[in-house]
N, C-alpha and C positions, 0 to 999 in steps of 0.2 A: 506219676499215676496212670495206669492204662485206662483205657476207654470204659471197660467193663467195670472197673472200681468207681469211675465217675458216675456211672449209670446206677450202680447200687447206692452211691452216696445221694443221689438225686431221689432215688426211690424211697430211702429211708426219711429224706426230709419230708417227703409228701405223705407217707403213711404212719410214720412213727413218731415225728416231733411233738406232735400234740401230747404224747404220753410223756414226755419230759418237762411239760410245763406244770407249774403249781398254780392250779386254778382257784380263785377266791370267789366263791359263790358263782362258779361258771365263768368267771371273767378274768382276765389278765391286762394290766395297763402296757400299752404300746407307745413308746417315745418315737416320733417320726423325725429325721433328720435329712436335711438336703445333703445328697451325696457328694455334691460339687463343693458348695460352699461351707459345709458342715455346720450350718446355722440349724439349731433345734426349732422345728416349724410348728409342732402341735403334740398333744398326748391325748389319746383315745383309749377306749377299751375294745379288746377282741375276745369274742368266745370261740368254741372250737368251730363252729360253722364259718365264722367270718375269717379266721386264720386259714382254714381249708380253702375258702374262696380266693383269699389273698395269694396263697401259695399257687392255686391252679391257673388264676388269671393274669398274675404278675402286677396286679394293681391293688390298692390298698381297699380293704373292706373292715368295717368296724361293727360293733353292737351298740346302738344307740340306748343308754339307759333311760333317757327321757321318754323315748318314744316306744321303747320296748320291741325295736326291730333292727333287722341289718340294714347296714348304712354303706352303700358304695361311695367313697369319696369321689366328688366332682360329677357324678351322674347327672346332676342337674345343672350345675355351674360349668361344667366342662373342665374344672381345674383337677383332673384326675392325677394321681401319683403313681408312676411306674416304679416299681421296687427293683432296686439294684442288689440289695442284700437284706436278710431278715436274720437276726440272732436272738439268743436269750442269754440272760446273765448268768452268773455262776450259781444263784439259788433258784434259776428257772422260774422266776416271779415276775420278770419283767421282759419285754420284747424291745428290741431296737430294730427299727425299720428304716433303711436308707432309701431315699427316692429320688427320682428325677421329677420334681413337680411341674406341672402344666398350668402354672399361674398361683396366685395366693393360697395360702393353706387357711387363713382365717376368713370367717364369714364377713368380717368388717372390710375386707379387701386389703388388709394388712399381710405382707409376705409371710410373716409368722404370727402365731397366736400370742407370743410373748413379747409383746410391744409395751406393756405397762410397767415402767420403771418404778421401783421402790425406792424413794430416797431416805436421807436421815442415817446413813451408815456412818460407823466411826471414822475418824480422820484418816487412820492407817488404811481402811478399807478403800477410802475415797482415792487415796493416792494410788493404791494399786489398780483401781477402776480406771483412773485417768491415764495411767500407764498402758493399759489394755486398750482403753479407746483412743489412744492418740493416733494409731493408724487404722481406725475402724473405717475410714473413708475407702481403704483398699478392699476391705471385705465387702462393703456396700457396691463398689464399683464392680467387684468380682460377680456379684449378683446380678446386677444390671445387664452386665455382658452376657451372661449366661442366658438371661430372660431374652435379651436380644436375638441370641442364637435359636432359641426354641420357637420365638413367635414371629421373627423376621417382619417386623413393622415396616411397611413401605416408606421410603424417603430416608430412613435412619442410616446415617454413617456407618454404625457398627453392622448393621445388615449388609451394606455394600461390601464391607470387608470379608464378611463370612461367605457372601455369594462368589465373590471374585476367588476365594481361596487362600491357601496357605502361602504360596509365591507372592500374591499381593501383599499379605500381612507382613512377610519378610522384607520385602522391599520397602514398605513404610518404616519398618523398624531400622534398618539402614540410613535411610533418610533422616529420621529423627536423631539416631546417634550421631550422624556427620554434623546436623544442624546443633547438637549439644556440644561438640568439640569446638565449633566455631564460635558459640556463644561463650565459652569458658576461655578460648584464647583471647577473645575480645575483651575480656574482664567485664562483661555485661551481665550482672546478676538477675536483672529484670529479664532480659531475654533467656539467660540460663534457666530461671524457674518455670518460664513457659515450655521450654524445649524439653526439660526433664520430666515436666507433667505429660507431654505428649508421648515420650518415649515410654514411660511407665504404662500408659494406657494402652498402647499397642502391644507391649509385652504381655499385659493382662490378656488381650484379644488373643495372642498366641497360645498362651497357656489354656485358655478355654478350648481354642481350637485342637490343641494336641490333648485335651482332657487330662491335664496336669494341675492338680489342686494348688491354689497358692499355699496352702498349708503345708504341702510337701516341701516347698521352696524355704518356708519359715523353719520347718524342722531340719532341713539341711543346714541352715545358717546357725541354727542353735547347736547342732551337733559339733559343726567346726568351731564355735566359740567355747565349747567346752573341752576340745581337745588340748593337750598339754602345749603350752607355748614353747617355742623353741629360741625366741629372741630374748 
């Protein structure tokens, strides 16, 4: 696509996208999702003005139904949300806003507003949920690593790795891979558990440094699993 076409597309998004939305009493629900971890962070409402401000500023603006006023997310707390993409669904009645959050989305201090789990699901649903949450720690660790990169807390090991850069991260991956091999050769499962954990952590740091979401890796594994087997 030419630069002219890209500029026209950008102009259309700023001046005409409002007309593609199906407004309900002047409002449209906006689902906010972390662009890196894919976690749903919150749901709020936008009106025409807040959508316009969001597009122009690159940060999320909403309409507060309780206060009846425009609301710049993070203006008070500092937990602003930098927009990476903004889409509307096939019916034009819901927005999906992908963001890079500068802190928790929820006023309670939780990363996401959706932290209250409803229990009592049927047993089949429980089994499916358990299968999904079996590796939930990887998603949580990915979120923590992304937060460390954004905030760079002093004294944190992850901060040290990001400050040193990709060469240091790669060196650590090489070291942990070698130690994993040694533990396996020694048939020491206790040591192997520790070394594999270290290796996976450093791999997640590398993915964050390269801005390659863990979801992309999982999708690639799923595609490979679905391919016809030759054995």
